[in-house]
N, C-alpha and C positions, 0 to 999 in steps of 0.2 A: 590545727597546726600551730605550733609555737615557734616563734623566732625571738631569740634573746634581744632585749633592748627595744622591741617594737610593741606598741600598744595593740592588744588583741582586737580592739574595735577597728583600728586603722587597717590592720591586716585583713580583717573580714571585708571591709569596704574595697580594698584593693583586689581581693580575690573575686568579689562580685563583679567589679568592673571588667576584670580580665575574662570572666565567664561570659558576660554579656557581649563583649567584643568578639569573642570566639564564636558564640552562637550566631551573631549577626553575620560574620564572615562565612560561616557554614551555610546559612540560609541564602546569602547572596550567591555562593558557589552553586548551590542546588538550583536556584532559579535560573542562573546562567546556563547550567548544564541542561536543564529542562527545556529552555528556549532553543538551545542548539539542537537538542534531540528532535524537537517539534519541527524545526526548520529542515533538518535532514529528512525527516519522515515525509514532509510535504514535497520536497524535491524528488524523493524516491517514488512517491505516489504519482507525481506528474510524469516522471519517466515511464513508470509502469502503465499509466493511462495511455501514453503515446504508443507504447508497445501493444497494448490491448486494442487500440483503435486500428493499428496496422494489421493485427491478426484478424480482427473482425472484417476488415476490407478484403483480406485474402480469402476468408471464409465465404463472403458474398460472391467474390469472383469465381471461386471454385464451384459453389452451388449453381451459379449461372451457367458455367461451362458444362456441368453435369445435367442441367435442365431440372434442377430441384427447385420447386416453388417455395423457397423459404428465404426470409430476410433475417439477418443478424444485426442487432443494434446494441452498441456499447452504452450502457447507462452509467455514466461516470459517478453520479451522486449516490446511486444504490450499490455501485461496484459489482454489477452483474451484467451478463449478456442476455438480452431478450431475443428469443427465437419467435418469429412471426410468420404467419401465412402471407404469401405475397399478395394474393387477391383480396383477402378480407382485412388484412392488417391486424388480425387477431393474434394476441400473444398466446403462444402454445406452451412455452416453457421459459424458465429463468435458469441460466447456467452460471456457476461459479467461474471466475477467471481461470483457475487452474485446469478446468476441463476443456477450455477453448483450444489450448495448444495441442492437447491429445486429439481433439476432434479434427483440427487442421491437419495434423500428421496423418490421421486415418484417411481423411478425404483425399489428400494429395497422393497417398500410396494407392488408393483406389483408382485415381486417375492414371497413375503409372501402370497399374495392372491392366486397365482397359487399353491403354496405348500399346502395351506389350502384346495383348491378345489380338488386337486388330492388325498389328504389323506382323 
């Protein structure tokens, strides 16, 4: 780039400084955005974890009501629900969190069918 009356060497130095400053600002914005995203993700996971713990409690209550000898345990670190035999405490299966809500709905509708049948 040429500007009349300005030494090309000086012009190059100015352009380099402007580029460095712009890159630094971009990096700072990226880091700031990344930290904000991570914080929101952690908050979402904590809220989701609380919901999963509540869903697992409902599953355990429903299983007990139906006389099913299973225990459900929310493993927050592995982000799975463990299905265990009540007597032996042996893990039978690991379930993904999205399957838990389906299972809960199915178990509760089964309870509803049983109540309708008995009455």
